[in-house]
C-alpha positions as CSV (number, residue, x, y, z in Angstrom):
1,M,0.0,0.0,0.0
2,V,1.4,3.4,-1.0
3,M,0.6,6.4,1.2
4,V,0.2,9.8,-0.5
5,C,0.4,13.0,1.5
6,T,-2.1,15.6,0.4
7,G,-0.8,18.4,2.6
8,T,2.6,20.1,2.7
9,A,3.4,19.3,6.3
10,T,5.9,16.5,6.9
11,T,7.5,15.0,10.0
12,S,10.7,13.1,10.7
13,V,10.9,9.7,12.3
14,T,14.0,8.8,14.3
15,V,14.8,5.2,15.2
16,I,17.3,4.5,17.9
17,S,18.9,1.1,17.6
18,T,20.4,-0.4,20.8
19,P,23.4,-2.7,20.1
20,A,22.8,-6.4,20.7
21,P,24.5,-7.6,23.8
22,S,27.8,-9.4,23.6
23,P,27.5,-13.2,23.7
24,V,26.3,-14.1,27.1
25,T,28.9,-15.8,29.4
26,A,28.3,-18.0,32.4
27,T,30.9,-18.4,35.0
28,P,31.2,-21.3,35.7
29,S,29.4,-22.7,32.7
30,T,28.9,-26.1,34.3
31,I,27.7,-26.4,37.9
32,C,26.3,-28.9,40.3
33,L,22.6,-28.8,41.2
34,G,22.0,-25.9,43.6
35,D,25.3,-24.2,42.8
36,L,25.5,-20.6,41.5
37,S,26.6,-19.4,38.1
38,D,27.1,-15.7,37.2
39,L,25.7,-14.7,33.8
40,N,27.1,-11.6,32.1
41,A,26.5,-9.7,28.9
42,I,27.8,-6.3,27.6
43,S,25.9,-3.6,25.7
44,V,27.7,-0.4,26.8
45,G,25.3,2.2,28.4
46,N,22.3,-0.2,28.3
47,T,20.4,-2.4,30.7
48,I,20.5,-6.1,30.3
49,N,17.2,-8.0,30.9
50,W,17.4,-11.8,31.6
51,F,15.0,-14.4,30.4
52,T,14.6,-18.2,30.0
53,V,12.6,-17.9,26.8
54,P,13.9,-16.5,23.5
55,S,10.9,-14.2,22.9
56,G,8.3,-12.7,25.1
57,G,8.0,-14.1,28.6
58,V,8.7,-12.4,31.9
59,S,12.1,-11.0,32.7
60,L,14.0,-12.8,35.5
61,G,15.6,-9.5,36.4
62,S,17.9,-7.0,35.0
63,T,21.4,-5.7,35.4
64,A,23.5,-2.9,34.1
65,S,25.8,-3.8,31.2
66,G,28.7,-5.9,32.3
67,V,27.3,-6.6,35.8
68,N,26.9,-10.3,36.8
69,F,23.4,-11.8,37.1
70,P,23.6,-14.7,39.6
71,V,21.4,-17.8,38.8
72,T,20.9,-21.1,40.6
73,P,19.1,-23.3,38.1
74,G,17.6,-26.6,39.2
75,V,17.9,-28.2,35.7
76,T,19.9,-27.5,32.6
77,T,18.7,-24.0,31.5
78,T,19.2,-21.8,28.5
79,Y,19.3,-18.1,29.4
80,Y,18.6,-15.1,27.0
81,A,19.9,-11.6,27.4
82,E,18.1,-8.5,25.9
83,S,19.7,-5.1,25.8
84,V,17.5,-2.1,26.4
85,N,18.4,1.6,26.2
86,P,17.3,3.2,29.5
87,G,15.9,6.1,27.5
88,G,13.9,3.9,25.2
89,G,14.6,2.4,21.8
90,L,14.7,-1.0,20.2
91,R,15.5,-4.2,22.1
92,F,18.0,-6.8,20.9
93,P,18.2,-10.3,22.3
94,N,21.1,-12.7,22.6
95,D,21.3,-16.1,24.2
96,F,23.6,-18.5,26.0
């Protein structure tokens, strides 16, 4: 569908793209049941939201870029990181 403007007024649209977070790291990446692992992702100046589903779902929590997010999974779990600009903008996921 093609939109045709009939007036002379125009407006600009600005899209702010947040960089995708670096690949997520887990330290240690293999743990015993009940042990702790620290997840980490970097997207400078952005907030990292943590999930156990690749799309949608409820965030497990959030950290500043580069700050560890501790997890104690009861089973083998895949975690996903999403970077969000604190001032708004697009979200970009990554997974571990």
